[in-house]
PyMOL CGO cylinders between C-alpha atoms (Angstrom):
from pymol import cmd
from pymol.cgo import CYLINDER

trace = [
    CYLINDER, 0.00, 0.00, 0.00, 0.96, 3.64, -0.42, 0.3, 1, 1, 1, 1, 1, 1,
    CYLINDER, 0.96, 3.64, -0.42, 0.98, 4.18, 3.34, 0.3, 1, 1, 1, 1, 1, 1,
    CYLINDER, 0.98, 4.18, 3.34, 3.48, 1.35, 3.83, 0.3, 1, 1, 1, 1, 1, 1,
    CYLINDER, 3.48, 1.35, 3.83, 5.71, 2.74, 1.07, 0.3, 1, 1, 1, 1, 1, 1,
    CYLINDER, 5.71, 2.74, 1.07, 5.64, 6.23, 2.58, 0.3, 1, 1, 1, 1, 1, 1,
    CYLINDER, 5.64, 6.23, 2.58, 6.42, 4.77, 6.02, 0.3, 1, 1, 1, 1, 1, 1,
    CYLINDER, 6.42, 4.77, 6.02, 9.45, 2.92, 4.67, 0.3, 1, 1, 1, 1, 1, 1,
    CYLINDER, 9.45, 2.92, 4.67, 10.75, 6.11, 3.03, 0.3, 1, 1, 1, 1, 1, 1,
    CYLINDER, 10.75, 6.11, 3.03, 10.20, 8.05, 6.24, 0.3, 1, 1, 1, 1, 1, 1,
    CYLINDER, 10.20, 8.05, 6.24, 12.05, 5.46, 8.33, 0.3, 1, 1, 1, 1, 1, 1,
    CYLINDER, 12.05, 5.46, 8.33, 14.91, 5.44, 5.86, 0.3, 1, 1, 1, 1, 1, 1,
    CYLINDER, 14.91, 5.44, 5.86, 15.13, 9.24, 6.04, 0.3, 1, 1, 1, 1, 1, 1,
    CYLINDER, 15.13, 9.24, 6.04, 15.31, 9.08, 9.84, 0.3, 1, 1, 1, 1, 1, 1,
    CYLINDER, 15.31, 9.08, 9.84, 18.10, 6.47, 9.67, 0.3, 1, 1, 1, 1, 1, 1,
    CYLINDER, 18.10, 6.47, 9.67, 20.01, 8.66, 7.21, 0.3, 1, 1, 1, 1, 1, 1,
    CYLINDER, 20.01, 8.66, 7.21, 19.57, 11.64, 9.50, 0.3, 1, 1, 1, 1, 1, 1,
    CYLINDER, 19.57, 11.64, 9.50, 20.93, 9.78, 12.52, 0.3, 1, 1, 1, 1, 1, 1,
    CYLINDER, 20.93, 9.78, 12.52, 23.85, 8.48, 10.51, 0.3, 1, 1, 1, 1, 1, 1,
    CYLINDER, 23.85, 8.48, 10.51, 24.59, 12.10, 9.60, 0.3, 1, 1, 1, 1, 1, 1,
    CYLINDER, 24.59, 12.10, 9.60, 24.43, 13.03, 13.30, 0.3, 1, 1, 1, 1, 1, 1,
    CYLINDER, 24.43, 13.03, 13.30, 26.99, 10.33, 14.17, 0.3, 1, 1, 1, 1, 1, 1,
    CYLINDER, 26.99, 10.33, 14.17, 29.31, 11.44, 11.37, 0.3, 1, 1, 1, 1, 1, 1,
    CYLINDER, 29.31, 11.44, 11.37, 28.98, 15.05, 12.52, 0.3, 1, 1, 1, 1, 1, 1,
    CYLINDER, 28.98, 15.05, 12.52, 29.88, 14.01, 16.07, 0.3, 1, 1, 1, 1, 1, 1,
    CYLINDER, 29.88, 14.01, 16.07, 33.02, 12.31, 14.69, 0.3, 1, 1, 1, 1, 1, 1,
    CYLINDER, 33.02, 12.31, 14.69, 33.93, 15.39, 12.65, 0.3, 1, 1, 1, 1, 1, 1,
    CYLINDER, 33.93, 15.39, 12.65, 33.34, 18.01, 15.35, 0.3, 1, 1, 1, 1, 1, 1,
    CYLINDER, 33.34, 18.01, 15.35, 35.13, 15.94, 17.99, 0.3, 1, 1, 1, 1, 1, 1,
    CYLINDER, 35.13, 15.94, 17.99, 38.11, 15.67, 15.68, 0.3, 1, 1, 1, 1, 1, 1,
    CYLINDER, 38.11, 15.67, 15.68, 38.17, 19.31, 14.62, 0.3, 1, 1, 1, 1, 1, 1,
    CYLINDER, 38.17, 19.31, 14.62, 37.89, 20.71, 18.14, 0.3, 1, 1, 1, 1, 1, 1,
    CYLINDER, 37.89, 20.71, 18.14, 39.66, 17.77, 19.83, 0.3, 1, 1, 1, 1, 1, 1,
    CYLINDER, 39.66, 17.77, 19.83, 36.81, 17.79, 22.32, 0.3, 1, 1, 1, 1, 1, 1,
    CYLINDER, 36.81, 17.79, 22.32, 34.03, 15.19, 22.49, 0.3, 1, 1, 1, 1, 1, 1,
    CYLINDER, 34.03, 15.19, 22.49, 31.78, 17.50, 24.50, 0.3, 1, 1, 1, 1, 1, 1,
    CYLINDER, 31.78, 17.50, 24.50, 31.74, 20.01, 21.67, 0.3, 1, 1, 1, 1, 1, 1,
    CYLINDER, 31.74, 20.01, 21.67, 31.11, 17.13, 19.27, 0.3, 1, 1, 1, 1, 1, 1,
    CYLINDER, 31.11, 17.13, 19.27, 28.23, 15.87, 21.41, 0.3, 1, 1, 1, 1, 1, 1,
    CYLINDER, 28.23, 15.87, 21.41, 26.47, 19.21, 21.86, 0.3, 1, 1, 1, 1, 1, 1,
    CYLINDER, 26.47, 19.21, 21.86, 27.04, 20.30, 18.28, 0.3, 1, 1, 1, 1, 1, 1,
    CYLINDER, 27.04, 20.30, 18.28, 25.65, 17.08, 16.87, 0.3, 1, 1, 1, 1, 1, 1,
    CYLINDER, 25.65, 17.08, 16.87, 22.76, 17.13, 19.36, 0.3, 1, 1, 1, 1, 1, 1,
    CYLINDER, 22.76, 17.13, 19.36, 21.71, 20.61, 18.21, 0.3, 1, 1, 1, 1, 1, 1,
    CYLINDER, 21.71, 20.61, 18.21, 21.99, 19.41, 14.62, 0.3, 1, 1, 1, 1, 1, 1,
    CYLINDER, 21.99, 19.41, 14.62, 19.86, 16.35, 15.43, 0.3, 1, 1, 1, 1, 1, 1,
    CYLINDER, 19.86, 16.35, 15.43, 16.87, 18.32, 16.71, 0.3, 1, 1, 1, 1, 1, 1,
    CYLINDER, 16.87, 18.32, 16.71, 17.12, 21.63, 14.84, 0.3, 1, 1, 1, 1, 1, 1,
    CYLINDER, 17.12, 21.63, 14.84, 13.83, 22.56, 13.06, 0.3, 1, 1, 1, 1, 1, 1,
    CYLINDER, 13.83, 22.56, 13.06, 15.62, 23.71, 9.89, 0.3, 1, 1, 1, 1, 1, 1,
    CYLINDER, 15.62, 23.71, 9.89, 16.44, 20.06, 9.15, 0.3, 1, 1, 1, 1, 1, 1,
    CYLINDER, 16.44, 20.06, 9.15, 12.82, 18.87, 9.20, 0.3, 1, 1, 1, 1, 1, 1,
    CYLINDER, 12.82, 18.87, 9.20, 12.53, 18.77, 5.36, 0.3, 1, 1, 1, 1, 1, 1,
    CYLINDER, 12.53, 18.77, 5.36, 15.62, 16.58, 5.06, 0.3, 1, 1, 1, 1, 1, 1,
    CYLINDER, 15.62, 16.58, 5.06, 14.07, 14.13, 7.50, 0.3, 1, 1, 1, 1, 1, 1,
    CYLINDER, 14.07, 14.13, 7.50, 10.39, 14.03, 6.57, 0.3, 1, 1, 1, 1, 1, 1,
    CYLINDER, 10.39, 14.03, 6.57, 10.32, 14.69, 2.82, 0.3, 1, 1, 1, 1, 1, 1,
    CYLINDER, 10.32, 14.69, 2.82, 11.23, 11.95, 0.39, 0.3, 1, 1, 1, 1, 1, 1,
    CYLINDER, 11.23, 11.95, 0.39, 12.99, 14.46, -1.86, 0.3, 1, 1, 1, 1, 1, 1,
    CYLINDER, 12.99, 14.46, -1.86, 14.81, 15.97, 1.13, 0.3, 1, 1, 1, 1, 1, 1,
    CYLINDER, 14.81, 15.97, 1.13, 16.99, 12.92, 1.60, 0.3, 1, 1, 1, 1, 1, 1,
    CYLINDER, 16.99, 12.92, 1.60, 19.55, 14.19, -0.90, 0.3, 1, 1, 1, 1, 1, 1,
    CYLINDER, 19.55, 14.19, -0.90, 20.63, 16.70, 1.77, 0.3, 1, 1, 1, 1, 1, 1,
    CYLINDER, 20.63, 16.70, 1.77, 21.24, 13.89, 4.25, 0.3, 1, 1, 1, 1, 1, 1,
    CYLINDER, 21.24, 13.89, 4.25, 23.04, 11.85, 1.61, 0.3, 1, 1, 1, 1, 1, 1,
    CYLINDER, 23.04, 11.85, 1.61, 25.23, 14.81, 0.73, 0.3, 1, 1, 1, 1, 1, 1,
    CYLINDER, 25.23, 14.81, 0.73, 26.23, 15.18, 4.39, 0.3, 1, 1, 1, 1, 1, 1,
    CYLINDER, 26.23, 15.18, 4.39, 26.89, 11.43, 4.66, 0.3, 1, 1, 1, 1, 1, 1,
    CYLINDER, 26.89, 11.43, 4.66, 29.34, 11.67, 1.77, 0.3, 1, 1, 1, 1, 1, 1,
    CYLINDER, 29.34, 11.67, 1.77, 30.81, 15.08, 2.65, 0.3, 1, 1, 1, 1, 1, 1,
    CYLINDER, 30.81, 15.08, 2.65, 31.73, 14.40, 6.27, 0.3, 1, 1, 1, 1, 1, 1,
    CYLINDER, 31.73, 14.40, 6.27, 33.84, 11.27, 5.59, 0.3, 1, 1, 1, 1, 1, 1,
    CYLINDER, 33.84, 11.27, 5.59, 35.43, 13.04, 2.62, 0.3, 1, 1, 1, 1, 1, 1,
    CYLINDER, 35.43, 13.04, 2.62, 36.40, 15.90, 4.93, 0.3, 1, 1, 1, 1, 1, 1,
    CYLINDER, 36.40, 15.90, 4.93, 37.75, 13.54, 7.60, 0.3, 1, 1, 1, 1, 1, 1,
    CYLINDER, 37.75, 13.54, 7.60, 39.79, 11.55, 5.08, 0.3, 1, 1, 1, 1, 1, 1,
    CYLINDER, 39.79, 11.55, 5.08, 41.12, 14.84, 3.69, 0.3, 1, 1, 1, 1, 1, 1,
    CYLINDER, 41.12, 14.84, 3.69, 42.31, 15.74, 7.18, 0.3, 1, 1, 1, 1, 1, 1,
    CYLINDER, 42.31, 15.74, 7.18, 43.87, 12.29, 7.59, 0.3, 1, 1, 1, 1, 1, 1,
    CYLINDER, 43.87, 12.29, 7.59, 45.57, 12.68, 4.22, 0.3, 1, 1, 1, 1, 1, 1,
    CYLINDER, 45.57, 12.68, 4.22, 47.16, 15.96, 5.30, 0.3, 1, 1, 1, 1, 1, 1,
    CYLINDER, 47.16, 15.96, 5.30, 48.16, 14.65, 8.73, 0.3, 1, 1, 1, 1, 1, 1,
    CYLINDER, 48.16, 14.65, 8.73, 49.53, 11.26, 7.70, 0.3, 1, 1, 1, 1, 1, 1,
    CYLINDER, 49.53, 11.26, 7.70, 53.28, 10.79, 7.27, 0.3, 1, 1, 1, 1, 1, 1,
    CYLINDER, 53.28, 10.79, 7.27, 53.10, 7.20, 6.03, 0.3, 1, 1, 1, 1, 1, 1,
    CYLINDER, 53.10, 7.20, 6.03, 53.14, 7.01, 2.23, 0.3, 1, 1, 1, 1, 1, 1,
    CYLINDER, 53.14, 7.01, 2.23, 50.69, 4.10, 1.93, 0.3, 1, 1, 1, 1, 1, 1,
    CYLINDER, 50.69, 4.10, 1.93, 48.26, 5.47, 4.51, 0.3, 1, 1, 1, 1, 1, 1,
    CYLINDER, 48.26, 5.47, 4.51, 48.39, 8.83, 2.77, 0.3, 1, 1, 1, 1, 1, 1,
    CYLINDER, 48.39, 8.83, 2.77, 47.46, 7.20, -0.55, 0.3, 1, 1, 1, 1, 1, 1,
    CYLINDER, 47.46, 7.20, -0.55, 44.68, 5.21, 1.16, 0.3, 1, 1, 1, 1, 1, 1,
    CYLINDER, 44.68, 5.21, 1.16, 43.18, 8.34, 2.73, 0.3, 1, 1, 1, 1, 1, 1,
    CYLINDER, 43.18, 8.34, 2.73, 43.52, 10.26, -0.53, 0.3, 1, 1, 1, 1, 1, 1,
    CYLINDER, 43.52, 10.26, -0.53, 41.60, 7.61, -2.50, 0.3, 1, 1, 1, 1, 1, 1,
    CYLINDER, 41.60, 7.61, -2.50, 38.82, 7.45, 0.11, 0.3, 1, 1, 1, 1, 1, 1,
    CYLINDER, 38.82, 7.45, 0.11, 38.61, 11.23, 0.21, 0.3, 1, 1, 1, 1, 1, 1,
    CYLINDER, 38.61, 11.23, 0.21, 38.25, 11.40, -3.56, 0.3, 1, 1, 1, 1, 1, 1,
    CYLINDER, 38.25, 11.40, -3.56, 35.66, 8.62, -3.73, 0.3, 1, 1, 1, 1, 1, 1,
    CYLINDER, 35.66, 8.62, -3.73, 33.42, 10.29, -1.15, 0.3, 1, 1, 1, 1, 1, 1,
    CYLINDER, 33.42, 10.29, -1.15, 33.87, 13.69, -2.80, 0.3, 1, 1, 1, 1, 1, 1,
    CYLINDER, 33.87, 13.69, -2.80, 32.88, 12.24, -6.17, 0.3, 1, 1, 1, 1, 1, 1,
    CYLINDER, 32.88, 12.24, -6.17, 29.80, 10.77, -4.50, 0.3, 1, 1, 1, 1, 1, 1,
    CYLINDER, 29.80, 10.77, -4.50, 29.02, 14.31, -3.25, 0.3, 1, 1, 1, 1, 1, 1,
    CYLINDER, 29.02, 14.31, -3.25, 29.17, 15.65, -6.82, 0.3, 1, 1, 1, 1, 1, 1,
    CYLINDER, 29.17, 15.65, -6.82, 26.75, 12.99, -8.02, 0.3, 1, 1, 1, 1, 1, 1,
    CYLINDER, 26.75, 12.99, -8.02, 24.38, 13.57, -5.10, 0.3, 1, 1, 1, 1, 1, 1,
    CYLINDER, 24.38, 13.57, -5.10, 23.71, 17.30, -5.35, 0.3, 1, 1, 1, 1, 1, 1,
    CYLINDER, 23.71, 17.30, -5.35, 25.02, 20.05, -7.62, 0.3, 1, 1, 1, 1, 1, 1,
    CYLINDER, 25.02, 20.05, -7.62, 25.72, 22.55, -4.86, 0.3, 1, 1, 1, 1, 1, 1,
    CYLINDER, 25.72, 22.55, -4.86, 28.51, 20.22, -3.72, 0.3, 1, 1, 1, 1, 1, 1,
    CYLINDER, 28.51, 20.22, -3.72, 30.66, 22.10, -6.24, 0.3, 1, 1, 1, 1, 1, 1,
    CYLINDER, 30.66, 22.10, -6.24, 31.55, 24.50, -3.38, 0.3, 1, 1, 1, 1, 1, 1,
    CYLINDER, 31.55, 24.50, -3.38, 32.92, 21.70, -1.18, 0.3, 1, 1, 1, 1, 1, 1,
    CYLINDER, 32.92, 21.70, -1.18, 36.51, 21.96, -2.48, 0.3, 1, 1, 1, 1, 1, 1,
    CYLINDER, 36.51, 21.96, -2.48, 36.48, 25.61, -1.36, 0.3, 1, 1, 1, 1, 1, 1,
    CYLINDER, 36.48, 25.61, -1.36, 35.76, 24.37, 2.19, 0.3, 1, 1, 1, 1, 1, 1,
    CYLINDER, 35.76, 24.37, 2.19, 38.71, 21.98, 1.98, 0.3, 1, 1, 1, 1, 1, 1,
    CYLINDER, 38.71, 21.98, 1.98, 41.07, 24.72, 0.77, 0.3, 1, 1, 1, 1, 1, 1,
    CYLINDER, 41.07, 24.72, 0.77, 39.82, 27.10, 3.47, 0.3, 1, 1, 1, 1, 1, 1,
    CYLINDER, 39.82, 27.10, 3.47, 40.46, 24.44, 6.13, 0.3, 1, 1, 1, 1, 1, 1,
    CYLINDER, 40.46, 24.44, 6.13, 43.97, 23.75, 4.83, 0.3, 1, 1, 1, 1, 1, 1,
    CYLINDER, 43.97, 23.75, 4.83, 44.86, 27.45, 4.54, 0.3, 1, 1, 1, 1, 1, 1,
    CYLINDER, 44.86, 27.45, 4.54, 43.14, 29.07, 7.55, 0.3, 1, 1, 1, 1, 1, 1,
    CYLINDER, 43.14, 29.07, 7.55, 43.11, 26.22, 10.09, 0.3, 1, 1, 1, 1, 1, 1,
    CYLINDER, 43.11, 26.22, 10.09, 46.20, 24.18, 9.24, 0.3, 1, 1, 1, 1, 1, 1,
    CYLINDER, 46.20, 24.18, 9.24, 48.14, 27.14, 7.81, 0.3, 1, 1, 1, 1, 1, 1,
    CYLINDER, 48.14, 27.14, 7.81, 49.19, 25.06, 4.81, 0.3, 1, 1, 1, 1, 1, 1,
    CYLINDER, 49.19, 25.06, 4.81, 50.79, 26.54, 1.72, 0.3, 1, 1, 1, 1, 1, 1,
    CYLINDER, 50.79, 26.54, 1.72, 48.06, 26.43, -0.94, 0.3, 1, 1, 1, 1, 1, 1,
    CYLINDER, 48.06, 26.43, -0.94, 50.75, 25.48, -3.48, 0.3, 1, 1, 1, 1, 1, 1,
    CYLINDER, 50.75, 25.48, -3.48, 51.95, 22.54, -1.40, 0.3, 1, 1, 1, 1, 1, 1,
    CYLINDER, 51.95, 22.54, -1.40, 52.44, 19.41, -3.52, 0.3, 1, 1, 1, 1, 1, 1,
    CYLINDER, 52.44, 19.41, -3.52, 49.89, 17.46, -1.46, 0.3, 1, 1, 1, 1, 1, 1,
    CYLINDER, 49.89, 17.46, -1.46, 47.22, 20.06, -2.15, 0.3, 1, 1, 1, 1, 1, 1,
    CYLINDER, 47.22, 20.06, -2.15, 48.10, 20.33, -5.83, 0.3, 1, 1, 1, 1, 1, 1,
    CYLINDER, 48.10, 20.33, -5.83, 47.39, 16.59, -6.14, 0.3, 1, 1, 1, 1, 1, 1,
    CYLINDER, 47.39, 16.59, -6.14, 44.00, 17.31, -4.57, 0.3, 1, 1, 1, 1, 1, 1,
    CYLINDER, 44.00, 17.31, -4.57, 43.25, 20.19, -6.94, 0.3, 1, 1, 1, 1, 1, 1,
    CYLINDER, 43.25, 20.19, -6.94, 43.90, 17.99, -9.95, 0.3, 1, 1, 1, 1, 1, 1,
    CYLINDER, 43.90, 17.99, -9.95, 41.77, 15.15, -8.62, 0.3, 1, 1, 1, 1, 1, 1,
    CYLINDER, 41.77, 15.15, -8.62, 38.90, 17.50, -7.74, 0.3, 1, 1, 1, 1, 1, 1,
    CYLINDER, 38.90, 17.50, -7.74, 38.93, 18.99, -11.22, 0.3, 1, 1, 1, 1, 1, 1,
    CYLINDER, 38.93, 18.99, -11.22, 39.01, 15.53, -12.78, 0.3, 1, 1, 1, 1, 1, 1,
    CYLINDER, 39.01, 15.53, -12.78, 36.09, 14.36, -10.62, 0.3, 1, 1, 1, 1, 1, 1,
    CYLINDER, 36.09, 14.36, -10.62, 34.17, 17.51, -11.55, 0.3, 1, 1, 1, 1, 1, 1,
    CYLINDER, 34.17, 17.51, -11.55, 34.77, 16.93, -15.25, 0.3, 1, 1, 1, 1, 1, 1,
    CYLINDER, 34.77, 16.93, -15.25, 33.56, 13.34, -14.99, 0.3, 1, 1, 1, 1, 1, 1,
    CYLINDER, 33.56, 13.34, -14.99, 30.43, 14.57, -13.22, 0.3, 1, 1, 1, 1, 1, 1,
    CYLINDER, 30.43, 14.57, -13.22, 29.74, 17.25, -15.86, 0.3, 1, 1, 1, 1, 1, 1,
    CYLINDER, 29.74, 17.25, -15.86, 30.16, 14.74, -18.70, 0.3, 1, 1, 1, 1, 1, 1,
    CYLINDER, 30.16, 14.74, -18.70, 27.79, 12.27, -17.04, 0.3, 1, 1, 1, 1, 1, 1,
    CYLINDER, 27.79, 12.27, -17.04, 25.34, 15.06, -16.22, 0.3, 1, 1, 1, 1, 1, 1,
    CYLINDER, 25.34, 15.06, -16.22, 25.36, 16.29, -19.80, 0.3, 1, 1, 1, 1, 1, 1,
    CYLINDER, 25.36, 16.29, -19.80, 24.73, 12.75, -21.06, 0.3, 1, 1, 1, 1, 1, 1,
    CYLINDER, 24.73, 12.75, -21.06, 21.83, 12.30, -18.63, 0.3, 1, 1, 1, 1, 1, 1,
    CYLINDER, 21.83, 12.30, -18.63, 20.22, 15.65, -19.46, 0.3, 1, 1, 1, 1, 1, 1,
    CYLINDER, 20.22, 15.65, -19.46, 20.54, 15.09, -23.19, 0.3, 1, 1, 1, 1, 1, 1,
    CYLINDER, 20.54, 15.09, -23.19, 18.28, 12.03, -22.85, 0.3, 1, 1, 1, 1, 1, 1,
    CYLINDER, 18.28, 12.03, -22.85, 15.45, 14.06, -21.28, 0.3, 1, 1, 1, 1, 1, 1,
    CYLINDER, 15.45, 14.06, -21.28, 15.63, 17.06, -23.60, 0.3, 1, 1, 1, 1, 1, 1,
    CYLINDER, 15.63, 17.06, -23.60, 16.01, 20.70, -22.77, 0.3, 1, 1, 1, 1, 1, 1,
    CYLINDER, 16.01, 20.70, -22.77, 19.18, 21.27, -24.71, 0.3, 1, 1, 1, 1, 1, 1,
    CYLINDER, 19.18, 21.27, -24.71, 20.93, 23.30, -22.02, 0.3, 1, 1, 1, 1, 1, 1,
    CYLINDER, 20.93, 23.30, -22.02, 23.42, 20.51, -21.40, 0.3, 1, 1, 1, 1, 1, 1,
    CYLINDER, 23.42, 20.51, -21.40, 26.12, 21.18, -18.85, 0.3, 1, 1, 1, 1, 1, 1,
    CYLINDER, 26.12, 21.18, -18.85, 24.81, 24.63, -17.92, 0.3, 1, 1, 1, 1, 1, 1,
    CYLINDER, 24.81, 24.63, -17.92, 21.22, 23.61, -17.28, 0.3, 1, 1, 1, 1, 1, 1,
    CYLINDER, 21.22, 23.61, -17.28, 20.20, 24.63, -13.79, 0.3, 1, 1, 1, 1, 1, 1,
    CYLINDER, 20.20, 24.63, -13.79, 22.32, 27.77, -13.43, 0.3, 1, 1, 1, 1, 1, 1,
    CYLINDER, 22.32, 27.77, -13.43, 19.25, 29.90, -14.10, 0.3, 1, 1, 1, 1, 1, 1,
    CYLINDER, 19.25, 29.90, -14.10, 17.47, 28.26, -11.18, 0.3, 1, 1, 1, 1, 1, 1,
    CYLINDER, 17.47, 28.26, -11.18, 20.49, 28.86, -8.94, 0.3, 1, 1, 1, 1, 1, 1,
    CYLINDER, 20.49, 28.86, -8.94, 20.66, 32.56, -9.84, 0.3, 1, 1, 1, 1, 1, 1,
    CYLINDER, 20.66, 32.56, -9.84, 16.91, 32.88, -9.29, 0.3, 1, 1, 1, 1, 1, 1,
    CYLINDER, 16.91, 32.88, -9.29, 16.78, 31.10, -5.93, 0.3, 1, 1, 1, 1, 1, 1,
    CYLINDER, 16.78, 31.10, -5.93, 19.99, 32.28, -4.25, 0.3, 1, 1, 1, 1, 1, 1,
    CYLINDER, 19.99, 32.28, -4.25, 18.12, 34.80, -2.00, 0.3, 1, 1, 1, 1, 1, 1,
    CYLINDER, 18.12, 34.80, -2.00, 16.59, 31.78, -0.22, 0.3, 1, 1, 1, 1, 1, 1,
    CYLINDER, 16.59, 31.78, -0.22, 20.07, 31.05, 1.15, 0.3, 1, 1, 1, 1, 1, 1,
    CYLINDER, 20.07, 31.05, 1.15, 19.91, 34.13, 3.36, 0.3, 1, 1, 1, 1, 1, 1,
    CYLINDER, 19.91, 34.13, 3.36, 16.45, 33.16, 4.64, 0.3, 1, 1, 1, 1, 1, 1,
    CYLINDER, 16.45, 33.16, 4.64, 17.70, 29.67, 5.53, 0.3, 1, 1, 1, 1, 1, 1,
    CYLINDER, 17.70, 29.67, 5.53, 20.79, 31.05, 7.27, 0.3, 1, 1, 1, 1, 1, 1,
    CYLINDER, 20.79, 31.05, 7.27, 18.57, 33.36, 9.30, 0.3, 1, 1, 1, 1, 1, 1,
    CYLINDER, 18.57, 33.36, 9.30, 16.33, 30.49, 10.39, 0.3, 1, 1, 1, 1, 1, 1,
    CYLINDER, 16.33, 30.49, 10.39, 19.36, 28.51, 11.58, 0.3, 1, 1, 1, 1, 1, 1,
    CYLINDER, 19.36, 28.51, 11.58, 19.90, 31.11, 14.31, 0.3, 1, 1, 1, 1, 1, 1,
    CYLINDER, 19.90, 31.11, 14.31, 16.26, 32.19, 14.73, 0.3, 1, 1, 1, 1, 1, 1,
    CYLINDER, 16.26, 32.19, 14.73, 14.08, 29.13, 13.99, 0.3, 1, 1, 1, 1, 1, 1,
    CYLINDER, 14.08, 29.13, 13.99, 10.72, 30.93, 14.08, 0.3, 1, 1, 1, 1, 1, 1,
    CYLINDER, 10.72, 30.93, 14.08, 7.84, 30.91, 11.60, 0.3, 1, 1, 1, 1, 1, 1,
    CYLINDER, 7.84, 30.91, 11.60, 9.10, 27.67, 10.10, 0.3, 1, 1, 1, 1, 1, 1,
    CYLINDER, 9.10, 27.67, 10.10, 5.61, 26.81, 8.83, 0.3, 1, 1, 1, 1, 1, 1,
    CYLINDER, 5.61, 26.81, 8.83, 3.42, 28.98, 6.65, 0.3, 1, 1, 1, 1, 1, 1,
    CYLINDER, 3.42, 28.98, 6.65, -0.07, 27.94, 5.46, 0.3, 1, 1, 1, 1, 1, 1,
    CYLINDER, -0.07, 27.94, 5.46, 0.58, 24.38, 6.53, 0.3, 1, 1, 1, 1, 1, 1,
    CYLINDER, 0.58, 24.38, 6.53, 3.81, 24.15, 4.53, 0.3, 1, 1, 1, 1, 1, 1,
    CYLINDER, 3.81, 24.15, 4.53, 7.41, 24.32, 5.62, 0.3, 1, 1, 1, 1, 1, 1,
    CYLINDER, 7.41, 24.32, 5.62, 8.88, 27.66, 4.52, 0.3, 1, 1, 1, 1, 1, 1,
]
cmd.load_cgo(trace, "trace")
């Protein structure tokens, strides 16, 4: 029945959300070297009203999936930079790239994720942005992005529209003001529902 199908989707979304919470706890604990910060940060994330759509809507699960791929990619990127062992470094690099590629194929706004990695390396770790380790990353990110764009173009060409690789940029430019609304509701989660629908 439809009700059983919807219930299974809803349960899956909840499981994805809690997996994201656990991954966030791992990431925050590592970044701040403090499990209390990791616990409270992930707890706030777990119950914050702004994340209701990602948990209750079927189409919202791509946000949870993006986080599930992004957080390990970020952690393996950190491990790659910290590791001194050649084989471990290669292992972490491959895992980082695989999860980042999964991010690209999950949601298009993941294109900004490499900027986060560079910002972490430069501002937090004080790395030289032209360090050989980071240059390897730049090349792999570009390659993964090209593969994604080629596959995206092939997929879009089968459904028509003709915009190819650049299809969707118009929607991004039209909807970007919503980003500021969402950021505001992160800090002031009021009036989250309007006319029975999540704003």
